[in-house]
N, C-alpha and C positions, 0 to 999 in steps of 0.2 A: 585385465581384471582389476576392479577397484578394491583397494585395501581399506575397509571401513575403520580399522584402527587408526590409520593415518588421517582419514577424514575427521574422525572424532577428536583427535589431538589438535588438529588445526581449528576445528570448531570451538573447542574450549578456549584456545588462545584468542581467537577473534572475539569471543563472547566476553572474556575478561578485559580485553582492550576497549571494547565498546562501552562496557559498564564503567570504565575509568575515564572515558572521554567526557570532559566537563560540559561540552555542548549537548551531548546526549543526556547527561544528568539534568541539565536545565530544561531540555525538552520534556523529559519524563515528569519532572515536578510541575511544569507549566500545564501539561496535558491533564495530570491528575487533579490539579487545583481547578482548572476550567471545567472538567467533568463534574466535580463536586459542586461548583457554583451553578452550573446549568441544572443539575438535579435538584438543587435547593430552589431555583427560580421556577421550576415547573410545579411546585407544590402550592396549594391554595392555603396560605398561612392564616387566612381569616376564618376558616371553617373550624368548628369544634371537633368534628369527626372527619378526619382526612383519610381518603382512600388513595393509596399510592398506586400510580399507574406507571409501570416500567415502559410502556409504549410511548408515553409523553416524553419521558427522559430520552429514550432512544431517538425519537424524532428530533429533539433539540440537539442531540450529539451528531447528527448526520453531517451538518455543515462544518462542525468542528473537525470531524474526521477527514472530510474532503479537503480541508485546507492544510491541516497539520501533518497528517500521515503521509501523503504523497511527497511533501516537501522534505521531511526528514529521511524518508526511505530513498528518494532519488539522490539526495546529497551524500548520504552515507555510502550508498552503493557506487556512485560515480567516482568518489574520491578514493575508493579502496585499492583496487589493483594499480591504477595509475600512480597513486601516492607511494605505494610500496616499490613500484618500478623506478620512480625518481630517487628514492632514498637508497636503492640497492637491496632492500630487504627481500624483494621478490626473487632476485637472482640467487641470493643466499638460500632462500627456501627451496628453489628449484634444484639447487645443487645437492639437496638431501635425497634420500631414496624414496621420493614421492612422485606421483605422476601429476601432470597438469590438471587433469580432471579432478583428482583428489584435492589439489590446492584450491581450485575455484569452488568446488562443492563445500569444502570445509569453511572457506571464508563466507560463502553465501549463508550456510546454515548458522554460523556464529552470529552474523548480523541479524538474521531472521529471528533467532532466539531472543536477542536483545530487544528487537522491535515488538515481538509478541509479548514479552514481559512488560514492556511499557504500556501497551494497550490493555493488558490484563490488569495492571495496577490502576489505570484510570477508570476503566469500566467497572472493575471490582469495587473500587472506593465508592463510586456513585451508586452501584447496586446495593452495597452494604448500607450506605446511608439511607437509601429508600426503604430497605427491609426493616431498619430500626425505627422508622417513622410511622409505620402502619401496616395494613394488610397487603398481601402480595397479589398483584394482578399482572397478567401478561408477561410473566417472567420468561416464558419460553421464547416469545418474540424478541425480548431484550437479549437473551443469550445468542439467538441466531443473528442478531445485529452485530454482536461481537465477532462471530465467525466471519461475517461479511467484511468487517474491518480488517480481520486477519488476512483475508484473501486480497483485499486492496493493497495492504502493506507489502505482501509478498510480490504482487504484480509490479508495484512501483520499484521494489528492490531489484527485481529481475531487469527492469528497464535501466536502472542505475548501473548495474554490472555490465550490461551491454554497452552503455555509454563509456564506461571505464575502459573497456577493451578497445574502443574506437579512438579515444583521446590519447594524445601524447603528453599532455601537461595537465596537472591537477587543476589549474585555473580554467583551462578550456573545458574540462569535464564538469566542474562546478557551474560554469557559465551555461553550458548546455543543459545541465540538470535544472537550473533555475528557469531557463527559457522554456523547456518542456513542461515544467510545472505551471508556469503562467499560461502556456498554450492550452493545457488540459483544463485548467480552471476556468479561463475566460472563453474557451470555445464551447463551454457548457451552455447554461441557460441564456445568458446575454448574447453570446456569439451566435448560437443557433437561431435565437429569436430575431436578431438583427439581419442575419443572412436570409432567413425565410421571408421576411418582410421585403427586404431590398430586392431579392432575386425572384420572389414569388415562387419559391420551391414547393413542389407537391409534398403532401404530408408523408408519403412513403420515403422520400429523400431525406426529409427532416428527421424522421425516426431512425433511418440508417446512420445519419451523422451522429445522432445522440448515442446509439448503442455501440458505436465503434469506440467511443471514449470510455475507458475503464472507470473513470470517476462517475459518469452518468449511469453506467451499469450498476455500480454500487448504490447510487442514490435510488434508482428505480427498484432494485431488489430490496433495499431497506424499507421503502415505502410499502411494498407488498408484504414484507415481513411483519410490520406493525399493523397490518390490516387497514391501512388508509387507502383512500380512493386515489387512483392515478389521474383524476381530473385536475389535481393541483399542478400537474405538469403540462396542462394545456392540451391542444389538439394531438400532440405526439403521444401523450399518456393515454388519451381516450382511444387513439388508433391502436396502440399496443394492446390495451385491454380487450378491444373488440376482435383483433386479429389472432391473438395467441391464447388468450384466456389463461387457464391454469398452466399451460406450457411455458408461459413467459418467465417465471422464476427459475425453473431448471435451465432454460436457455441462457439466462443471465449468469447463473452460477457457472455454466460451462464456459461462457465467454471470459469470465474472470480467471478460471483455471487456465485457459489458453493464453491469457496475458501473462501468467506466471511461467508456463512451460516454454512457449516459443521464444521470448527474449532470452531466457536462461540457456536454452539449447543453442541459440545463435551465439551467445557470449562464450559458451564452451567451445564451439567450433572455431570462432575467431581467436580465442586465447590460445588454443592448441597450435594453430598455424603460426601465430605471431611468435610464440616462444620457440617453436621449431626453427623458425627463420633466425631468431636471435642466437640460438645455440650453434646453428650451422655457420653463421657469419663469424661467431667467436672462434670456432674451430679453424676456419680458413685463415683468420688473422694470426 
């Protein structure tokens, strides 16, 4: 049985540690400033009567989220467990009356809370600035884009924790996180486009490659949310719209949820077996 009091205590500790991390503070400030800058650039300053469109701002924030959020989520998650293992803090924590599941869940929820707070600050600042400048339009789509950014952040954090359970050194974990980030970013539009042209892949295969990538899931779902046409994604977007229609958005949301659950479940399984082995080896010694 999971003692949620233990999970909550570990969550609060991880949240405090994350909020005191200077790199995390720099990321939070940078994301908020860039979000505000993009919201300002989307406005037509030359018109006397400006109509504020949240959808235009959400569209401009898509690429910002795809670059920043996976990077910080992967690096924070990948350095967490392996970093505590190197310093000995993890073994001290496991010596307390807490289970391994409680430890990992508490750490995950603490970092998740910090990430969601950062996204809320950035999107909230941009949304508040827009609300002060004119009438409100498409606010519902903007809020749903924030939810999609939350899901992407949690998915990348789950992958980071999985990488942290596999790595033995912090440097290896961070290197793997950066490599995975580059792979997910560049396997997107440019990578798929180049592969489809070079290998003459059928459109079904191109679409499959696109939707396996959580970043592309987020991008397509965000475009659907702001009621833009998927034609901007080329043949793969048109194929998705024709084949799935209104079911496409629920399928993409389900895919993002699976990217959260499956890596986190795998991390829990690996972490439990690793720590059992460590404790058993220590007892035999």
